N, C-alpha and C positions, 0 to 999 in steps of 0.2 A: 517788246517781249524778247526773251532769250530763246533761241531755237533748241528743240530737243536734239541731243547728239547721239543718244543711244536708248535702247530699251534692255531691261534685265528681266528674264523670265525664270521662274523657279517651279519646279514640278515636284510634288511630295506625295508620299503614301498617305492615303486618308485613314486616320486612326480613330475616326468616329467622333472627335472632339470639335466642338464649335468655336473653340479658341484658335483664331488664326495664326497667332504668334507660336503657340504650341504646336500646332499642326506642321509649321515649317521650321521646326528646330533642325539642328544638323543631322539628328538620327533618322529624320524622315525624308529630308530632301534627297531625291535620287538624280536630279538633273538641274543644272544652272546654265542658262544660255544668254548670250549678249548679242544683240542685233545693233550694229554699228556702221554698217557699210552703205552710206548714202553717196550718191553721185552729185558732185557739185556742178551747178550750171556755170558755163563759160560763154560769155558774149564778146564779140569783137566790135569795137568802134573804129571805123575806118575814116580818115579824113584825107580827101584827094584834092589837091590844088587845081584851080582852073588852069586851063591850057596856057602855057607860056609863063606861068607864075611859080614861084619858089615859096614853099611853106616857111622857110627860114626868114624871108624878107617881108612876108605879108602877115598882117594881124588878123583880126576877125574873131568872131565868137559864134557859138551854136548852143542850143539848148537840148537838155535831156529830161525825159519824163517817162512814166509808165502809162500804158493805155488807160484812158478815162481817169487819169489822175490829175488833179489841178496843180499839184506841186510841180515846180520846174527848177532845175538848176542851170546856171549859165556856165558855159565851159569855153575857155579861150583856145585858140588854135595851137597854143604853145603850152597847154596845161600839163603840169607835172603828174606823174602817177600818184604821189602822195596827195596833192590837192584834189585831184578827181576822186580819190578814195574818200576824202573827208566830206566832199560835196554829195556823193552818192549815199553815204551813210546817213546824211541829214534827211533824206526821203523817208517818210513813214512806212512806205512799202518795203524798205530794206529793214528787216527785223534783226539782223545780226551783222556779222562781219563780212566785208568784201575785200578782195586783194586785187590790186590794179598793176599791170605791167605795161610800160610805154615802149613801143618799138618803132624807131625811125627807120623804115625800109628804104626810103630815098628822100631827096629833097622835095619831091612832089607827093609823097605818100607817107602817112603816119597812122599808127595803130595803137589802140589801148585795149589790152585783154583784161576783162573784168570777170573775176571768179567769185561767185556767191558761195562763201564757204559755209558748209553745214547742211542741215536737213531743210532746204528751201524747197526741194522738189523742182518741178518745171517752172521756171521763173518767166513771167511775161516779158516779151522783147522790149528793150528800151526803145524809145521813140525819139529820133533826133529832129530838131526843127531850127528854122531861122538860119542866119549866117550867110556868108558870101561864097563858102567853099561847099563842095559836095561831101556829105557825111552819110555813111551806110552803116547800119548796125545789122550784124548777122549772129546767128546762134552756132558756136562752135561745138559745144557739148550740152546735150539736153540733160537737165537735172533730174534726178530720181530720188524721192524721199526714202526714209527707212521703211522697210517691209513691215506690214502690221500683222503678219502671221508667221507661224513657225511650226515645224514638224520635229517632234522629239522621238528619237528611235530607241530601241532596246528596252521597252517596257515589258513588264511581266503580264502575259495573257491572263485575262480575268481579274486582275488586281485593280482596285479602286484608287484613283489619283485625284489630287487637288492642284490647281495652278494659280499663280499670280504674276502680276507684271508691274513694274515701276519704270518711269521715265527718267532720264538723266540729262542734265545740261551742264554748262560749265560752273554752275553754282553748286551742284550736287544732285544726289538722288531724291526724287519726290516720293510721296506716299505709295505703298503698295495698294493695288487693287486686285481682289480675289475673284476668280471665276465664280458665278453665282451657285454652282452645284458641283459636287464631285462627279467624275465620270469613270466608268470601268474600261480599261483597255479590252479591245475586242477579243473574243475567243469563241470557241464553238459553243452552241447553246446547251443548256441542260437537257436531259432526256424528258420528253413529255410523258404524262401518266396516261395510259391507254386503257380502254374498257371495250369488251366485245359483247354484242348482243345478238342472239340468233333470232332472225325474223321468220324464216321459213327453212324448207328443205334445201332450198337453193340460194338463200340470201342471209347475209350476216352484216350487222352494222358495227363500224368501228368509230368510236369517239375518242378524243384525247384532249387534255388540257394544254393551255398555251404555257410553254416553258419559259424560264428566265433566259433572255436572249443573249446575256453576256456582253452587252455593250454595242450590239448591233442588230438591225432588224432581221427577222427570220425571213429568208427568201422563199422557201418552200418546205414541204414536209414530204418525207418518203414513207410509204406504207407497203409492207410486204406481207404476204399470207402463204400458207402452206398446210397440207394435210398431214404432214409427218409429225409424229409425237416428239421428235427430237428438234423441231423447229425452234430456233432462238437459243438453243443450248449447245455448248461446245461438245464435241466428241471426245471420249476418254479413251486413250490408247495405252496399253502396257508394252513397255519395251525393257529389254534386259541389257544393262550396262556392265561391262567387265572391267575391273579395276586392276586386273593381273597385267603386269608389264611385260612386254615381249623380250625375249633374250636374243 
């Protein structure tokens, strides 16, 4: 299989249409985002000659595989970077491209840096076995796959939006998948409808309907009461404004 290298996300105003292509035409799309920053896993294979030996004069082989994987490749002590790349990419666990750099640090020590290019995420550590020399595999950089969530800013409060996402690999972009239902950008809730009923000389019952929450759950209700006739109404004040300019 070919690894996913990015995701494309579109957010559009909901026009009430059930036609996905129509809803996401250029006039309705308000945001297009691309997620493409995956961290490639890098592992170092280090070959260390036995005491008193020189890697340039001794031969030998070792094997590489993944944990619990029956597939094994045989690597020579003098394996080139290109040949190691070809052998690693023959393993079914390797779903895409790898890059290999060989570093001869001394006559007694040799390294191959293996980079798993693309959206692999955290790759299991290669397991070395066999051979007459010491082989150690370490993780230099932990891989991290593409993020599967995204925050879109600057939406209009109370407006209803739709979203869709598509995956992209080196072959091209796949089909769009639309979120199952439109969602409203959060804003303050609408005003509830209230009713007051006098129960006695000292008691009054207040009831109200549940308002449209405008995209978020209502956390609480605030109830105020007063005996003043002007309660709930703004005060009217008369002021005089002079339009005569001063000299």
